N, C-alpha and C positions, 0 to 999 in steps of 0.2 A: 505494499501500500503506500509505501515510501517514493517509489517512484512515480506515482500518479500526483502526490503533494510536489514532487521537484518539477515534473511537467507544467503542471499548473502555476507554479510559482515563476518561473522561467518565461513561460508565455505574459504573463500578466506583466512582470518586469521590464521584458521586451517591447510591449505595448506602452506602457507608461514612457518608456526613452524615445519612443518614436512620435507621440501624441503631448499633446497638451489640454489644459481642462476647457480653454478656449475652443478650439479646434474638435473638441468631443462635443461641447455645447451645440458649437457650430452646424457640427453633421447633424445632431438631434434635431437642432431648428430646422436644418433644410429638408429632414426624414417627416415631421410633422407638416410642414408645409406641402409638401409633395404631396401627403396622404390627403390634405384637406384639400389640393385641388384634384384629386383623383373624380371624384363624383362630379365635377365640371366635364371631363371628356365625353363626346361626342360617342356614345352606345348604341346599342342597339332598341333602348327603351323607345326612342324615338318613331322607329321602324315598327314597334308592338304596338305605340298609341293609334299610329295613322292607320296598321291595318286594324283595328278595334274601332276604328271610328263609323264605319260601315255597318255596324254588327245589328243583326236583325235577332236575335237572340234577347226576349223580354227580361231575361233574368242578369242582363248585363248592363250596366251603369249606360254605357253608349251606345243603348238602343235609344231610337230618336224621339219616341213617345216622353224620355226621361231628363229633357232637355231643362226646364225648370224644377225638378223634384230635388228634396232633401228628406232623406229618411231611407228605412229599409225596403225594399221591394218586395212586393206582398206573392210574387212571382218564386222569390226564393224561402217563402215562411208557408206554403202551404195554400196559399190562395194561386191569383191569376191576376193580368192587369186590369180586370174589370170585378172583379170578386174578392170579397173578402177572407181570410182564412176560417175554419170552423173555430166556434168560440170567441170570434170577435163580432162588432157590430161598424158599419160603414157611418163615419160622422156626417151628419148631415149638413155641416157647412165646408167649405172646401175653396181652396185656392186655383185660380185658372191661369194656364200658360200659353203660349203660341210657339208650335214647335214645328219645325220642318221635314216633312218626308223626303229624303232622298230619291225613294222609287217612283213617287207618281210628281216629284217636282213643287207638289203642294202643300199649303201652311194649314194645320189644323189646331183648333182651340182643344186643349186637353185641361180636363178636370182632374185634380191630384185629392183625393179622397183618402181621409187617414180611416183606417181601420184599428178600434179600440177595444179593450176588454182585457186585454192579456198584457201581460209587461212586455218589453220592447222584444222584438225578434233577434237579433245581433248578427244575422247574415244580411250579406249584399247592400251594404250602406252604399248609399250614391247621396253626393253634394254636388248637383249641377245649379248655378245660381244664374243660368241664362235669363235675362230680362227680369230678374227678380226686383222687387220694390222694398222700399224700406218699411217698418213695421205698422208705421201709420198710413199705409195703403192697405191693409190688411185682404183686402180679394184678390191681391197681386203679390203676397209676400208668403214666402214659404218657411219664416220662421215664427210663425204665430201657433200655438198650442192649437190644433183644429179639435180636438176630442173633447175640447171644454163645452162644444155643441152638441155633443151626446146626451140622450135621455139619463144617462145618469151621469152625477156629479162627481168628480175627479176619476174620472174611469182613464185608466193608463192608454199611451200611445202604444202599438205594436207595428204596424206595417202601412207604407201607401201605395196605392193604387193609380192608376192613370190611364182615365178614359177618354175617349175620342169623344167630345160633344159636337165637334160639327166642322166643317170647312170655314175655314178663317178668309175673310174677304177683304 
């Protein structure tokens, strides 16, 4: 075991002879600076985002109907785009957004109804705030607690639907 100690001592002493504290601190600083710049490099993330943009999957946040949604998608929580999961009820009040359908090139008015009655779904969180308005314009704001309009007081939010109301003119 003494030979391991002597090798370690020799390598540490030779390293200390060839470097100073300043050069070690400079090398560490350069390493941290390089590591912090690494996420800025252009990698495949941009290509994946462009690939998902035209998604036709209703359980994907990039689905065209979800342009103004903020919440968990009911299509991932046991419901669908237009129906709440079992054990929840659809809130009677809603916020409305206008989304562009890339397949037919038309704009549609989308009613985002919250499904209430169970604790939050926790799957497929989607927060796209296109054309979202401040809270003082409530029917075009996705930050309002829409479950407060349900029949039961203090009913919890579960997920959100995205129903087509009609073509936007």
